[in-house]
C-alpha positions as a printed Julia matrix, in Angstrom:
236×3 Matrix{Float64}:
 21.43   91.27  -45.32
 20.95   87.75  -44.0
 18.72   87.56  -40.97
 17.9    84.55  -39.0
 14.65   84.77  -36.81
 14.45   82.26  -34.0
 11.1    82.36  -32.29
  8.7    79.58  -31.23
  5.59   81.67  -32.22
  5.17   81.79  -35.7
  3.02   84.91  -35.59
  5.93   86.86  -34.12
  7.95   85.77  -37.34
  5.61   87.46  -39.46
  5.11   90.44  -37.39
  8.86   90.9   -36.97
  9.25   90.58  -40.86
  6.73   93.16  -41.71
  8.69   95.52  -39.6
 11.98   94.79  -41.12
 10.61   95.09  -44.54
  9.37   98.5   -43.91
 12.83   99.46  -42.64
 14.58   97.56  -45.45
 12.24   99.84  -47.99
 13.13  102.98  -46.35
 16.84  102.3   -46.24
 16.62  100.69  -49.68
 18.17   97.57  -48.32
 17.64   93.98  -49.48
 16.88   91.55  -46.52
 16.44   87.8   -46.46
 15.16   85.64  -43.72
 15.63   81.97  -42.28
 12.95   81.11  -40.0
 13.54   78.8   -36.79
 11.04   77.75  -34.38
 13.59   76.56  -31.73
 17.16   76.75  -30.46
 18.23   73.16  -31.79
 17.03   73.96  -35.43
 19.13   77.19  -35.41
 22.2    75.13  -34.09
 21.7    72.78  -37.12
 22.41   75.55  -39.35
 23.85   78.54  -37.44
 26.18   79.67  -40.21
 26.35   82.85  -42.7
 23.85   85.04  -41.05
 24.5    89.13  -40.48
 22.11   89.1   -37.57
 19.98   86.67  -35.46
 16.71   87.88  -33.72
 16.31   85.31  -30.72
 13.28   84.85  -28.49
 14.5    84.71  -25.14
 11.46   82.37  -23.89
 11.39   79.07  -26.08
 10.3    75.56  -25.12
 13.17   72.93  -25.05
 15.81   75.14  -25.45
 15.58   78.94  -24.6
 17.19   81.8   -26.35
 20.04   82.34  -23.77
 21.11   78.68  -23.69
 21.13   78.69  -27.5
 22.99   81.81  -27.77
 25.58   80.4   -25.33
 25.88   77.23  -27.6
 26.28   79.57  -30.66
 29.47   81.34  -28.81
 30.93   77.83  -27.82
 30.84   77.18  -31.43
 32.7    80.45  -32.36
 29.85   81.94  -33.81
 30.14   85.75  -32.68
 26.98   86.83  -35.08
 25.3    89.52  -33.29
 22.11   88.45  -31.49
 18.98   90.64  -30.87
 17.01   89.13  -27.82
 13.14   89.23  -27.86
 11.2    89.15  -24.86
  8.16   90.04  -22.72
 10.37   90.11  -19.31
 12.75   93.22  -19.52
 14.26   92.25  -16.1
 16.05   89.5   -17.79
 18.45   91.85  -19.84
 21.43   91.33  -17.41
 21.38   87.45  -18.13
 22.25   88.35  -21.85
 25.77   89.91  -21.14
 27.28   86.58  -20.9
 26.46   85.91  -24.46
 27.27   89.67  -25.55
 23.9    90.18  -26.89
 23.71   92.95  -29.29
 20.38   94.62  -28.29
 17.5    93.57  -26.12
 13.97   94.48  -27.35
 10.77   94.13  -25.38
  7.55   92.74  -27.08
  5.35   94.0   -28.76
  8.3    95.34  -30.41
  8.55   99.15  -30.93
  9.24   99.86  -34.57
 11.35  102.87  -33.39
 13.42  101.09  -31.14
 13.85   98.18  -33.95
 15.05  100.75  -36.44
 17.2   102.44  -33.85
 18.99   98.92  -33.25
 19.39   98.49  -36.95
 20.67  101.76  -37.73
 23.27  101.52  -35.0
 24.01   97.84  -36.42
 24.67   99.13  -39.99
 26.78  102.07  -38.75
 29.01   99.84  -36.92
 29.68   97.58  -39.91
 30.65  100.76  -41.73
 33.01  102.0   -38.99
 36.75  100.48  -38.45
 36.25   98.45  -35.25
 40.0    97.86  -34.79
 42.98   99.71  -33.42
 46.51   98.91  -34.53
 48.88   98.26  -31.61
 52.77   97.36  -31.49
 53.82   94.69  -29.58
 57.47   94.35  -29.88
 58.22   93.67  -33.21
 55.06   92.53  -34.01
 51.98   94.82  -35.1
 48.77   93.4   -33.92
 45.17   94.6   -35.44
 42.74   94.27  -32.33
 39.25   94.28  -32.62
 38.17   96.6   -29.83
 35.08   94.56  -28.85
 37.66   91.95  -28.01
 39.28   94.15  -25.43
 38.09   92.88  -21.95
 40.26   95.36  -19.85
 43.78   97.26  -19.7
 46.06   97.51  -16.45
 48.8   100.0   -16.13
 52.24   98.49  -15.81
 54.79  101.05  -15.19
 55.01  103.27  -18.2
 53.11  100.93  -20.06
 50.11   98.78  -19.76
 48.92   95.38  -20.14
 45.67   94.53  -22.38
 43.99   91.31  -21.89
 41.62   90.47  -25.02
 39.25   87.3   -25.54
 42.33   85.59  -27.19
 45.32   86.93  -25.48
 47.15   89.28  -23.01
 50.25   91.32  -24.08
 52.21   94.44  -22.88
 51.54   97.69  -25.04
 54.47  100.09  -24.84
 52.19  103.28  -24.23
 50.48  104.4   -21.19
 46.97  103.55  -20.08
 45.97  107.27  -20.92
 47.24  106.87  -24.54
 45.19  103.4   -24.96
 42.26  105.26  -23.57
 42.44  107.96  -26.06
 42.12  105.73  -29.01
 39.04  103.9   -27.59
 35.22  105.22  -27.8
 34.49  106.55  -24.31
 30.8   105.11  -24.47
 32.31  101.5   -24.42
 35.08  101.81  -22.05
 35.45  103.38  -18.75
 38.64  104.38  -16.74
 37.32  102.73  -13.39
 40.56  103.22  -11.33
 43.91  104.72  -12.12
 45.38  101.46  -13.03
 42.26   99.99  -14.83
 40.35  100.41  -18.01
 37.45   98.08  -18.58
 35.27   97.38  -21.6
 31.79   97.81  -20.7
 30.87   94.75  -23.1
 32.91   92.42  -21.02
 31.35   93.67  -17.36
 29.06   91.13  -15.9
 28.66   92.81  -12.27
 30.22   95.0    -9.89
 30.44   95.56   -6.27
 31.51   98.95   -4.35
 35.16   98.25   -4.94
 35.53   95.51   -7.75
 34.22   95.06  -11.44
 33.72   91.35  -12.4
 34.71   90.5   -15.92
 33.03   87.83  -18.32
 36.51   85.92  -18.36
 36.42   85.58  -14.63
 39.02   88.29  -13.9
 38.39   91.47  -12.03
 39.41   94.93  -12.07
 39.37   97.91   -9.31
 36.85  100.54   -8.86
 38.04  103.49   -6.98
 35.76  105.38   -4.68
 35.89  108.33   -6.87
 34.81  106.63  -10.01
 32.06  104.61   -8.31
 29.23  106.89   -9.19
 30.11  107.9   -12.67
 31.2   104.44  -13.48
 27.43  103.33  -12.24
 25.92  105.87  -14.53
 28.01  105.29  -17.63
 27.39  101.54  -17.25
 23.38  102.03  -17.19
 23.87  104.29  -20.02
 25.8   101.47  -22.17
 23.04   99.0   -21.16
 20.41  101.42  -22.26
 22.23  102.24  -25.57
 23.72   98.81  -26.57
 21.14   96.29  -24.84
 18.14   97.33  -23.59
 16.46   99.2   -26.35
 13.1    99.28  -24.29
 13.89  102.15  -22.22
């Protein structure tokens, strides 16, 4: 496994690598590391990594801005943010942070994040959808939302939008319930792409909005918070 560590404090590199090496030994893995002490350094050579550990607070170019630049380059490598300030977890949604670890790093929380990462690499992350005469293989992480359209539904992904000739309920049954939520009778949203919400509306990272019904409001809040804890905020 190729890992990039981007942190402007060199002692943090050593501490993290010690924990990663212990994990690798227990799981019989081979890990290689590339060290960067700033975001600009990483952006010069951002390719071919399986996972990036990124300090949120760095001089010159902070971790969030570095991750934004990576995404603009089309690099979707999972990023685990490291920080001493847990309240900024919501800021990382815009760059689809994989996890969020609070310093000093708890070895058990690091192990849990790595266990999830490896499990996901072994799991089929795609669903096959027929769009007319065309068959699409869609990465479920790319699905922003789906909206009921008569007896079919409209699926919006990060790349395109298209009509799926099955009901919203049928699509929902194919997707992991811990990563998607039926927020309204006409909307199914991907938690990965939710940036915020009001009493009646869910804001998505492509600047579109989905409806949130009154009956779904409380269960949505709970499910979203559970998602944050499970997939982003590993300090809780």
